[in-house]
C-alpha positions as CSV (number, residue, x, y, z in Angstrom):
1,M,0.0,0.0,0.0
2,S,1.3,3.5,-0.9
3,D,1.6,6.4,1.5
4,F,-1.2,8.1,-0.6
5,D,-3.5,5.1,0.0
6,A,-2.7,4.9,3.7
7,G,-3.3,8.5,4.3
8,A,-6.1,9.2,1.9
9,Q,-9.3,10.7,3.3
10,D,-12.6,9.6,1.7
11,A,-15.2,12.1,0.6
12,P,-18.3,12.4,2.8
13,A,-20.7,9.5,2.6
14,R,-23.6,10.0,0.1
15,P,-26.8,8.1,-0.5
16,A,-26.4,5.1,-2.9
17,F,-28.1,5.3,-6.3
18,R,-28.6,3.0,-9.2
19,G,-25.2,2.0,-10.6
20,D,-23.2,3.2,-7.6
21,L,-20.3,0.7,-7.2
22,T,-18.8,2.4,-4.2
23,A,-21.4,1.4,-1.7
24,G,-21.2,-1.7,0.4
25,P,-18.4,-4.2,1.2
26,I,-15.7,-4.0,-1.6
27,T,-15.3,-7.8,-2.2
28,R,-19.0,-8.5,-2.3
29,T,-19.7,-5.6,-4.7
30,L,-16.8,-6.8,-6.9
31,L,-18.2,-10.3,-7.1
32,L,-21.7,-9.1,-7.7
33,F,-20.6,-6.9,-10.5
34,S,-18.0,-9.1,-12.0
35,V,-20.1,-12.3,-12.2
36,P,-22.4,-10.9,-14.9
37,T,-19.4,-9.8,-16.8
38,L,-17.7,-13.2,-16.4
39,L,-21.0,-14.9,-17.6
40,A,-21.0,-12.6,-20.6
41,N,-17.4,-13.6,-21.4
42,V,-18.3,-17.2,-20.9
43,L,-21.1,-16.9,-23.3
44,Q,-19.0,-15.0,-25.9
45,S,-16.3,-17.6,-25.6
46,L,-18.7,-20.5,-25.7
47,N,-20.0,-18.9,-28.8
48,G,-16.6,-18.8,-30.4
49,T,-15.9,-22.3,-29.2
50,I,-19.0,-23.9,-30.6
51,N,-18.6,-22.0,-33.9
52,S,-15.0,-23.3,-34.1
53,I,-16.4,-26.8,-33.6
54,W,-18.9,-26.3,-36.4
55,V,-16.1,-24.9,-38.7
56,G,-13.6,-27.6,-37.8
57,R,-16.0,-30.5,-38.0
58,L,-18.2,-29.4,-40.9
59,I,-15.4,-27.9,-43.1
60,G,-12.1,-29.1,-41.8
61,E,-8.9,-28.2,-40.1
62,E,-7.9,-25.8,-43.0
63,A,-11.0,-23.8,-42.2
64,L,-10.1,-23.7,-38.5
65,A,-6.7,-22.4,-39.3
66,A,-8.3,-19.8,-41.6
67,T,-10.6,-18.4,-38.8
68,A,-7.6,-18.2,-36.4
69,N,-5.7,-16.0,-38.9
70,A,-8.8,-13.9,-39.7
71,N,-9.7,-13.3,-36.0
72,I,-6.1,-12.0,-35.2
73,I,-6.5,-9.4,-37.9
74,M,-9.9,-8.4,-36.7
75,F,-8.6,-7.9,-33.2
76,L,-5.8,-5.8,-34.5
77,L,-8.0,-3.5,-36.6
78,S,-10.6,-3.1,-33.8
79,A,-7.9,-1.9,-31.4
80,A,-8.5,1.8,-32.1
81,A,-12.2,1.6,-31.2
82,F,-11.5,-0.6,-28.2
83,G,-9.1,2.1,-26.9
84,L,-11.7,4.8,-27.4
85,G,-14.3,2.7,-25.6
86,M,-12.0,2.0,-22.7
87,A,-11.2,5.7,-22.3
88,G,-14.9,6.5,-22.4
89,T,-15.7,3.8,-19.8
90,V,-13.1,5.4,-17.4
91,K,-14.6,8.9,-17.9
92,I,-18.1,7.6,-17.6
93,G,-17.2,5.8,-14.3
94,Q,-15.5,8.8,-12.8
95,R,-18.4,11.1,-13.6
96,F,-20.9,8.6,-12.2
97,G,-18.8,8.7,-9.1
98,M,-19.1,12.5,-9.1
99,R,-22.9,12.1,-9.8
100,N,-22.4,14.1,-13.0
101,I,-24.8,12.1,-15.2
102,D,-25.1,14.6,-18.0
103,G,-21.3,14.6,-18.3
104,A,-21.4,10.9,-18.5
105,R,-23.9,11.1,-21.4
106,R,-21.8,13.7,-23.2
107,T,-18.8,11.3,-23.0
108,F,-20.8,8.4,-24.1
109,G,-22.3,10.2,-27.1
110,T,-18.9,11.4,-28.2
111,V,-17.4,7.9,-28.0
112,V,-20.2,6.3,-29.9
113,G,-20.3,8.9,-32.6
114,F,-16.5,9.1,-33.2
115,S,-15.9,5.3,-32.9
116,F,-18.6,4.7,-35.5
117,L,-16.9,7.0,-37.9
118,V,-13.4,5.4,-37.2
119,M,-14.7,1.9,-37.6
120,T,-16.5,2.7,-40.9
121,A,-13.3,4.0,-42.3
122,I,-11.4,0.9,-41.1
123,A,-14.0,-1.5,-42.4
124,V,-13.9,0.1,-45.9
125,L,-10.0,-0.1,-46.0
126,G,-10.0,-3.6,-44.6
127,F,-12.5,-4.8,-47.2
128,L,-10.4,-3.3,-50.0
129,F,-7.1,-4.7,-48.8
130,T,-8.1,-8.1,-47.3
131,A,-5.7,-9.9,-49.5
132,S,-2.8,-7.8,-48.5
133,L,-3.4,-8.2,-44.9
134,L,-3.5,-12.0,-45.3
135,D,-0.3,-11.9,-47.2
136,L,1.3,-9.9,-44.4
137,L,0.3,-12.5,-41.9
138,G,1.6,-15.3,-44.1
139,T,-1.6,-17.3,-44.0
140,P,-1.0,-20.9,-45.3
141,G,-2.1,-21.2,-49.0
142,V,-4.6,-23.9,-48.4
143,A,-6.4,-21.8,-45.8
144,R,-6.0,-18.4,-47.5
145,Q,-9.1,-18.3,-49.7
146,M,-11.2,-19.4,-46.7
147,A,-9.7,-16.7,-44.6
148,F,-10.3,-14.1,-47.4
149,D,-14.1,-15.0,-47.6
150,Y,-14.5,-15.1,-43.8
151,L,-12.7,-11.8,-43.2
152,R,-14.5,-9.8,-45.8
153,M,-17.9,-10.7,-44.4
154,L,-16.7,-9.6,-40.9
155,F,-15.5,-6.2,-42.3
156,V,-19.0,-5.5,-43.4
157,S,-20.3,-5.7,-39.9
158,M,-17.5,-3.9,-38.1
159,P,-19.2,-0.5,-37.5
160,V,-22.4,-2.0,-35.9
161,V,-20.5,-4.7,-34.0
162,M,-18.0,-2.1,-32.4
163,A,-21.0,0.3,-31.6
164,S,-22.5,-2.7,-29.7
165,I,-19.3,-3.3,-27.8
166,I,-18.9,0.3,-26.9
167,L,-22.5,0.5,-25.7
168,Q,-21.8,-2.5,-23.4
169,M,-18.6,-1.0,-22.1
170,G,-20.4,2.3,-21.4
171,L,-23.1,0.5,-19.5
172,R,-20.5,-1.3,-17.3
173,G,-18.9,2.1,-16.6
174,S,-22.3,3.3,-15.3
175,G,-22.4,0.2,-13.0
176,D,-24.7,-1.9,-15.2
177,A,-23.3,-5.3,-16.0
178,K,-26.7,-7.2,-16.3
179,T,-27.9,-5.6,-19.6
180,P,-24.7,-6.6,-21.5
181,L,-25.2,-10.1,-20.2
182,I,-28.8,-10.3,-21.4
183,F,-27.9,-9.3,-25.0
184,M,-24.8,-11.3,-25.2
185,G,-27.1,-14.3,-24.5
186,L,-29.3,-13.3,-27.4
187,T,-26.2,-12.9,-29.7
188,V,-24.9,-16.4,-28.7
189,V,-28.3,-18.1,-29.2
190,L,-28.7,-16.6,-32.7
191,D,-25.1,-17.2,-33.7
192,I,-25.0,-20.8,-32.6
193,A,-28.3,-21.7,-34.2
194,L,-27.5,-20.0,-37.5
195,N,-23.9,-21.3,-38.0
196,P,-24.6,-24.9,-39.0
197,L,-27.6,-23.9,-41.1
198,L,-25.6,-21.4,-43.2
199,I,-22.5,-23.5,-43.4
200,T,-24.3,-26.6,-44.7
201,G,-27.3,-25.1,-46.4
202,W,-29.9,-27.0,-44.3
203,G,-33.5,-26.6,-45.5
204,P,-34.2,-23.2,-47.2
205,F,-30.8,-21.8,-46.2
206,P,-28.0,-21.4,-48.8
207,Q,-24.9,-23.5,-48.5
208,L,-22.2,-20.8,-47.9
209,G,-19.4,-22.7,-46.2
210,I,-17.1,-20.6,-44.1
211,T,-18.7,-17.4,-45.4
212,G,-22.0,-18.7,-43.7
213,S,-20.2,-18.8,-40.4
214,A,-19.2,-15.2,-40.7
215,L,-22.7,-14.2,-41.9
216,A,-24.3,-15.9,-38.9
217,M,-22.2,-13.8,-36.6
218,V,-23.1,-10.6,-38.5
219,I,-26.9,-11.4,-38.3
220,A,-26.7,-12.2,-34.6
221,S,-24.6,-9.1,-33.7
222,V,-26.8,-6.7,-35.6
223,T,-30.0,-8.1,-34.2
224,S,-28.7,-8.1,-30.7
225,F,-27.5,-4.5,-31.0
226,G,-30.8,-3.3,-32.2
227,A,-32.7,-5.1,-29.4
228,M,-30.3,-3.7,-26.8
229,V,-30.8,-0.1,-28.0
230,V,-34.6,-0.6,-27.7
231,Y,-34.1,-2.0,-24.2
232,V,-32.0,0.9,-23.0
233,Y,-34.8,3.3,-24.0
234,L,-37.6,1.2,-22.7
235,R,-35.9,0.9,-19.3
236,D,-34.8,4.6,-19.4
237,L,-31.2,3.6,-18.4
238,P,-28.9,6.4,-17.5
239,L,-26.9,6.6,-20.7
240,R,-29.9,6.8,-23.0
241,L,-29.8,10.0,-25.1
242,R,-33.1,11.9,-25.8
243,G,-34.0,15.3,-27.3
244,K,-31.2,17.7,-27.4
245,E,-28.9,15.0,-25.9
246,L,-28.9,13.3,-29.3
247,S,-26.5,16.1,-30.3
248,Y,-24.0,14.4,-28.0
249,L,-23.4,11.9,-30.8
250,R,-21.6,14.7,-32.7
251,P,-18.1,14.4,-31.2
252,D,-17.4,17.3,-28.8
253,P,-13.9,18.8,-28.9
254,A,-13.7,19.1,-25.2
255,E,-14.7,15.5,-24.8
256,M,-12.4,14.4,-27.6
257,S,-9.4,15.9,-26.0
258,Y,-9.7,13.5,-23.1
259,I,-10.9,10.6,-25.1
260,L,-8.0,10.8,-27.6
261,A,-5.3,11.6,-24.9
262,K,-6.4,8.4,-23.0
263,G,-7.8,6.3,-25.7
264,V,-4.9,6.4,-28.1
265,P,-2.4,4.8,-25.6
266,M,-5.2,2.3,-24.5
267,G,-5.7,1.5,-28.2
268,A,-2.0,1.2,-28.7
269,Q,-2.0,-1.4,-25.9
270,M,-4.5,-3.5,-27.9
271,L,-2.4,-3.0,-31.0
272,I,0.7,-4.1,-29.2
273,M,-1.2,-7.2,-27.9
274,S,-2.7,-8.1,-31.3
275,A,0.5,-7.4,-33.2
276,S,2.3,-9.7,-30.8
277,G,-0.4,-12.3,-31.5
278,I,0.1,-11.9,-35.2
279,I,3.8,-12.4,-34.8
280,V,3.2,-15.6,-32.7
281,V,0.8,-16.9,-35.4
282,G,3.5,-16.2,-38.0
283,L,6.0,-18.2,-36.0
284,V,3.5,-21.0,-35.5
285,N,2.7,-21.0,-39.2
286,Q,6.4,-21.7,-39.9
287,E,6.0,-24.9,-38.0
288,G,3.4,-26.3,-40.4
289,L,-0.3,-26.5,-40.9
290,M,-0.9,-29.1,-38.1
291,M,0.8,-26.9,-35.6
292,T,-1.3,-23.9,-36.7
293,A,-4.4,-25.9,-36.3
294,A,-3.2,-27.1,-32.9
295,Y,-2.5,-23.6,-31.8
296,G,-5.9,-22.5,-33.0
297,A,-7.5,-25.1,-30.8
298,A,-5.3,-24.3,-27.9
299,M,-6.2,-20.6,-28.2
300,Q,-9.9,-21.5,-27.8
301,L,-9.0,-23.0,-24.3
302,F,-6.7,-20.0,-23.6
303,T,-9.8,-17.8,-24.0
304,Y,-11.6,-19.6,-21.2
305,I,-8.5,-19.4,-18.9
306,Q,-8.4,-15.7,-19.5
307,M,-12.0,-15.1,-18.8
308,P,-11.9,-14.7,-14.9
309,S,-9.0,-12.2,-15.1
310,M,-10.7,-10.2,-17.9
311,A,-13.9,-10.0,-16.0
312,I,-12.3,-9.2,-12.6
313,G,-10.0,-6.7,-14.3
314,G,-13.0,-4.9,-16.1
315,A,-14.9,-4.9,-12.8
316,V,-12.0,-3.5,-10.8
317,S,-11.4,-0.7,-13.5
318,A,-15.1,0.3,-13.4
319,M,-15.2,0.3,-9.6
320,A,-11.9,2.2,-9.3
321,A,-13.1,4.9,-11.7
322,Q,-16.2,5.4,-9.5
323,Y,-14.2,5.4,-6.3
324,I,-11.8,8.0,-7.9
325,G,-14.6,10.2,-9.1
326,A,-16.4,10.0,-5.7
327,G,-13.1,11.0,-4.0
328,K,-13.0,7.7,-2.0
329,W,-9.3,7.1,-2.3
330,G,-9.0,5.1,0.8
331,G,-10.8,2.2,-0.9
332,I,-8.4,1.9,-3.9
333,A,-5.7,-0.2,-2.1
334,R,-8.5,-2.5,-0.6
335,L,-10.1,-2.9,-4.1
336,T,-6.8,-3.8,-5.6
337,R,-6.1,-6.5,-3.1
338,A,-9.5,-7.9,-3.4
339,G,-9.2,-8.0,-7.1
340,M,-5.9,-9.8,-7.1
341,W,-7.0,-12.5,-4.7
342,V,-10.3,-13.2,-6.4
343,Q,-8.6,-13.2,-9.9
344,F,-5.8,-15.5,-8.6
345,A,-8.3,-18.1,-7.1
346,M,-10.7,-18.1,-10.1
347,T,-8.1,-18.2,-12.9
348,G,-6.1,-20.8,-11.0
349,L,-9.2,-23.0,-10.7
350,V,-10.1,-22.7,-14.4
351,T,-6.5,-23.5,-15.4
352,A,-6.4,-26.6,-13.3
353,L,-9.7,-27.9,-14.7
354,L,-8.7,-27.3,-18.3
355,L,-5.3,-29.0,-17.9
356,A,-7.0,-32.0,-16.2
357,F,-9.6,-32.4,-19.0
358,D,-7.7,-30.9,-22.0
359,R,-7.9,-34.0,-24.3
360,P,-11.7,-34.2,-24.4
361,A,-11.9,-30.4,-24.9
362,L,-9.3,-30.4,-27.8
363,V,-11.0,-33.4,-29.6
364,L,-14.1,-31.2,-29.9
365,F,-12.2,-28.9,-32.3
366,L,-9.8,-31.3,-34.0
367,G,-11.4,-34.7,-34.0
368,P,-10.2,-37.8,-32.1
369,D,-7.7,-39.0,-34.7
370,S,-6.1,-35.7,-35.6
371,P,-2.3,-35.5,-34.9
372,A,-2.8,-31.9,-33.8
373,V,-4.4,-33.0,-30.6
374,D,-1.2,-34.1,-28.9
375,M,0.5,-30.9,-30.2
376,A,-2.3,-28.8,-28.7
377,R,-2.0,-30.6,-25.3
378,H,1.7,-29.9,-25.2
379,I,1.0,-26.3,-25.8
380,Q,-1.5,-26.2,-23.1
381,F,0.9,-27.8,-20.6
382,L,3.7,-25.3,-21.3
383,A,1.8,-22.0,-21.8
384,S,-1.6,-22.0,-20.1
385,W,-0.5,-21.3,-16.5
386,N,1.1,-18.0,-17.5
387,F,-2.4,-16.4,-17.4
388,I,-2.6,-16.8,-13.6
389,I,0.5,-14.5,-13.4
390,F,-0.7,-12.1,-16.1
391,G,-4.1,-11.8,-14.4
392,V,-2.5,-10.2,-11.3
393,T,-0.7,-7.7,-13.7
394,M,-4.1,-7.0,-15.3
395,I,-5.6,-6.0,-11.9
396,L,-2.7,-3.5,-11.1
397,T,-2.8,-1.9,-14.6
398,S,-6.6,-1.7,-14.5
399,V,-6.5,0.4,-11.5
400,M,-3.9,2.7,-12.9
401,R,-5.9,3.0,-16.1
402,A,-9.0,3.9,-14.1
403,A,-7.0,6.8,-12.7
404,G,-6.1,7.9,-16.2
405,A,-2.5,6.6,-16.1
406,V,-2.3,5.0,-19.5
407,W,1.3,5.3,-20.7
408,V,2.9,3.1,-18.0
409,P,0.7,0.1,-18.7
410,L,1.5,0.6,-22.4
411,A,5.3,0.6,-21.6
412,I,4.9,-2.5,-19.4
413,L,3.1,-4.4,-22.1
414,A,5.5,-3.4,-24.9
415,V,8.6,-4.5,-22.9
416,S,7.1,-7.9,-21.8
417,L,5.8,-8.8,-25.3
418,Y,8.6,-7.7,-27.5
419,P,12.1,-7.5,-25.9
420,V,11.3,-10.2,-23.3
421,R,9.0,-12.6,-25.2
422,L,10.5,-12.4,-28.7
423,G,14.1,-12.1,-27.3
424,F,13.5,-15.3,-25.3
425,Y,12.2,-17.0,-28.5
426,Y,15.1,-16.1,-30.7
427,L,17.7,-16.8,-28.0
428,T,16.4,-20.3,-27.1
429,Y,14.9,-21.5,-30.5
430,D,18.0,-23.5,-31.4
431,A,17.8,-25.4,-28.2
432,L,14.1,-25.7,-27.6
433,G,12.7,-25.7,-31.1
434,S,8.9,-24.8,-31.2
435,D,8.8,-25.0,-27.4
436,A,10.5,-21.7,-27.3
437,I,7.2,-20.1,-28.4
438,W,5.3,-21.7,-25.6
439,W,7.9,-21.0,-22.8
440,S,8.0,-17.4,-23.9
441,F,4.4,-17.0,-22.6
442,P,5.2,-17.4,-18.8
443,V,8.6,-15.6,-19.1
444,S,6.8,-12.6,-20.6
445,A,4.0,-12.7,-18.0
446,F,6.4,-12.8,-15.1
447,S,8.4,-9.8,-16.3
448,A,5.2,-7.9,-16.8
449,L,4.1,-8.6,-13.2
450,L,7.5,-7.2,-11.8
451,L,7.1,-4.1,-13.8
452,A,3.5,-3.5,-12.9
453,W,4.1,-4.0,-9.2
454,W,6.9,-1.5,-9.2
455,A,4.8,1.1,-11.1
456,Y,1.7,0.6,-8.9
457,A,3.7,1.1,-5.8
458,K,6.2,3.8,-6.8
459,L,4.9,6.1,-9.5
460,P,2.7,9.2,-8.6
461,W,-0.4,8.2,-10.6
462,R,-2.7,8.6,-7.7
463,E,-1.7,12.2,-7.0
464,R,-2.2,13.2,-10.6
465,A,-5.7,11.6,-10.8
466,H,-6.7,13.2,-7.5
467,A,-5.8,16.6,-8.8
468,E,-7.6,16.1,-12.2
469,T,-10.9,14.8,-10.7
470,A,-10.9,17.4,-8.0
471,A,-10.5,20.2,-10.6
472,E,-13.4,18.6,-12.6
473,A,-15.6,18.4,-9.6
474,Q,-15.0,22.1,-8.7
475,E,-15.8,23.0,-12.3
476,Q,-19.1,21.0,-12.2
477,A,-20.1,22.7,-8.9
478,H,-19.3,26.1,-10.3
479,A,-21.2,25.5,-13.6
480,D,-24.3,24.1,-11.8
481,G,-24.2,26.5,-8.9
482,Q,-24.5,23.5,-6.6
483,P,-22.1,21.5,-4.3
484,A,-20.0,19.0,-6.3
485,G,-21.4,15.6,-6.2
486,R,-25.1,16.4,-5.9
487,M,-27.2,13.5,-7.1
488,V,-29.1,14.2,-10.4
489,P,-32.9,14.0,-9.7
490,D,-33.7,11.5,-12.5
491,L,-31.6,8.9,-10.8
């Protein structure tokens, strides 16, 4: 615990309101808020898993390799909007902590409007240069055409899909994790049901192969997004925009200055992660098609292992933003400790279960007779436990990002994924062969943990955030002619 945490004085207690994450016991609130997020992540991952089973079993291992390559590219190109959405979530959370709901709506409108424009531009360019992107990745020739067809269909849906993701992120910033869970469930049901129908052409549906798998996701995502927007207005949730508030969708320069200042480094973190993933896929591709298929299946299980840390990290970030906005600095250290212990326990349990039952899970993707099964099991054994370490790092960096400290997590990620991970690979490949790829995962995760712990304990990110939020609260009070933090009547 830092001197700032130990000596911090909380703001006076205020009545709780809908979406207030600073009321009640920290661990209980963290669990209640993170469980819906975890379930949404489970559903999303289950959706990807079942769709990979459909693709792998109905089309073949080449198609599974194609989707692995295409999904890496989509993650890379979506990083910009993710960064903007995360910056918006932080500001929305801080303003909810201040009880400045109109300010939260202004931030939300700016993020949605600007991100939609950015993603439309990216979708157009991606559609035009799909072939070049796949060439850059070095997609194996037998899987290239499938990846091309799959990726182009995904580009068509990018603006609406990203708008849906940003809406869900904004809702979590306002303390609502249940609404995103409801509509993630709708997306999953539609996607899982439509995938085999559009792949095989059952009944009146056309036989589209791997393009049908992508089209199923597009239909499910667009339908769920439309239903979620209707639900937000019917329930009159805090982030809904009405009347003159619809003008908030036009990006506001004052809001954009914060969103870009914080969102660009956050988006860069996503770019660094996805670019590192592309490099790893390229290294795996050099080991042959079976190794690529094995890694694609292993990544499906990696997704499940990461889910607890992703959910807890997101919950900690949203809660920390509201604590900071409310001036409750004394709770930050307690929140960080609770997040680390909960994440460590949950991620450790999931890792142990998947290592114990990895063969039945991998057979679902690759079939019982595929030589890629044993390759994938070996990958799991060497690399999967690194996510326990990385989850602790995620909690520390999530708290710092909630305070607006975005450059330090970026630097930590860059150092651990490039000089450390790639350096380890190139230095040990002659001795370890392909195992150098898998061992580089825990080596990188441990280095990131050491750097994050030092930054959390030693750098002055708390003092800077305290000064920024105090200044904004004073400006809000002056503009309203009211004490800072007064609860808005419509909540």
